[in-house]
C-alpha positions, -999 to +999 in steps of 0.1 A: +123+936-307+126+900-321+145+874-301+173+856-318+167+818-317+203+813-304+196+834-273+194+814-241+179+823-208+190+811-174+160+797-156+164+780-121+200+771-129+190+755-162+197+768-197+166+769-218+157+785-251+130+812-252+103+789-265+109+765-237+110+794-213+075+805-223+062+769-222+075+766-186+058+798-176+025+787-191+027+753-175+034+769-141+004+793-146-019+764-155-007+744-124-014+775-102-049+778-116-055+741-110-044+745-074-067+774-069-096+753-082-087+724-059-085+748-029-120+762-037-134+726-039-118+717-006-132+748+010-167+740-004-164+704+009-154+716+043-182+742+045-207+716+034-195+692+062-182+666+037-146+666+052-133+673+087-113+704+097-081+685+102-083+670+067-091+704+052-063+722+070-037+696+061-047+695+024-049+734+024-014+737+038+000+712+013-017+730-017-007+765-005+029+754-001+029+739-037+012+771-050+038+793-033+067+772-048+052+775-083+047+812-080+083+817-068+096+795-097+074+814-122+087+847-108+124+836-110+119+825-146+102+858-155+130+878-139+155+857-158+176+850-127+192+817-116+189+807-080+225+795-078+237+830-086+218+847-058+244+842-031+269+862-052+247+893-054+250+921-029 
């Protein structure tokens, strides 16, 4: 089924066209992959004794939080729902 170019999709409360919608999903996927690589590098640095536990755990928590946020945004866009409509659903 072909999408009509005039069709719009609600994504995180913003109206975006299908092409922009796909670009956002791809950008979020790329950002998630980058975070996974950074997490692996941090783990390797910690295990090699290059960084201390406190620094590792703080950076890991920050990166995991960012990753979770991006995954939720990607899922919301994929589902085509707007967060501001969620309180109205039963």
